[in-house]
N, C-alpha and C positions, 0 to 999 in steps of 0.2 A: 268739140263736136256740137254742131248746131242743129236744131230742129226747125224746119221751115213750115210755114203755114200751109203750104201746098202738099205736105206729106200726109198720107193716110194714117189712120190709127194703127193699123198693122205695121206700117213702116216705123212709126214712132216706137211701138212696143219692141220691135226687133232691135232698134238702136239702144233702148234702155236695157234689154236683156244682155246685150254684148258689152255694156259699158260698166267698168269698175268705177268710173268717175262718179256715178250716182250712188255707189255703195258707201255705207258708213264704216267707220273704224272707231271703236271705243276700247280703250285699255287704261288701266291704272294698277299700280302695284309696286313692289319692291324688287330690285334687281341687285344681285351681288354674286361674287365668285363662289362657286360651290366648294365647300370644304367638308369638314366633318359636322354635318347637321346633327345637333343633339336633340334629344326628345323633349327638352324644355319648351320648344316651340309648340308642342302638342297641348299646352295649357289652353290654347285656343281651339275649340272644337271645329271651327269653320275654316281652319287654315289648310291650304293646299300648296304643293310645290310643283312647278312646271320646269322641266329641264330645257335649257336653251343651249345653243351651240357654244363652242369654245369654253366649256366648263363653267357656265353661268346658270343661275337659277332665278326664276321669277316666282314671287308670292303674289298671285293675282288678288287684288282687293275687290272681292265680291261684295255685294250689298250685305250679305250675312256676316262676313268677316269685319266689314266696316262697322256694323252695329255692335258686334261683340267687342271689338277693341275700344270703341268710343263709349259704350255703355250709357248712351244718351247724355254724356257729359263733355264731349269734345267741343272745343272752341274752334270755329272755322278760321283758316289762315287766309289773309287777304291775297288775291291774285290767283287762287286755286279754286277749282270746283269742289274737290273732296278733301283736301289736306286739312287736318286738324292738329291741335297740340298733342292729342293722344297718339295720332299716327306718327308725329315727329318723335315722340318718346319711343315708340315701337321701332322706328328706323334707327335711332341712336342705339337702342338695345341690341338690334341685330349687328350693327357696326362693332360694338364692343365685344359681343359674343363671338363673332366671326373674325375679329381682328382684321377687318378689311373695310374698304369703302363700300357704301351702300347708296343706291339711288332710289328715290321715289319718283315715279313718272306717271303722268296722266295725259291722255290724248283723247280728243273727241272731234271727229270729222264726219261730215256728211256732205255729199255733193261737191267735194273739192274745197269746202271751207271748214274752218274749225280752229282749234287751238291745242297747244301742248305746253306743259309745264314740267319742271324737274327740280329736284333738290338732291344734293349729294352730301353725305356726312362721312367723316372719319372720326371715330370715337364720338366725343361731344361736339366736335367742330363741324359747323356747316361750311362747306367749301364752294358750294354753288347753289344759287337759287335764281331760276330764270324762267321766263315765259316768252318764247319766240318760236319761229318756225323750224328751228334747229335745236330746241331745248333738249330733246331726248338724245339726239346724237352727241351733243356737248356732254351730257351726263355720262353716256356710255364711253365716250373717249376718256373721261376722267377715271372711269373704272378700269381702264387699261385695255379696252377692246380696240383692236386694230382692224381697220376695215379691210375686207377682201377687195381684190381688184374688181372694179366696176360695180361695187356695192358700197353703201354707207354703213355705219355702225349698226343701225336699226336692222337692216337686211342681213348683215353679217351674222348676227346672233338669232336671226329669224323671228324677230318680233312681229313681222308681217304675216306669220303663219296662220294666225287666227284673227278674226275681225271684232270679237267681243270678249269681255272679261270672262264670261262664263265658259266660252269655248276652251279656255286654258285648263279648266278643271279636270277634264278627262284626258289631257295630253300626256 
């Protein structure tokens, strides 16, 4: 969608209002198959769970949960905006507790540009670490998510339902 110099401000504003292209998308968190979630997760006061389609769950990594887990001691992981060694430990802990694969995903897009990264663990083993325009779909595929017809893995479990991390809190 192009905006021409000859267009009026009202025309430009109408284009912007109709355009999802100019909207942002920011998400980061842990995704895994829903099983018997035990209360030990509740040691983190800022933790929330959001149900996804196909029996998966998302723990949105809000700023408050990020601070609580890292306790000002987390060491940043190269190639990621938010991932730290403390968050890796948390992801591995979830994988061990749930006895399943766990993905950490982060995405930040605005105006059609941005990035996404993902890591997947099974127990102590990291089986994927990637940063590309299909990173999240690759991680979701490794979790066993099978795409619906005419949708990718991301849309199949409805990660596109909300556009910010905080929006997932009340879902």
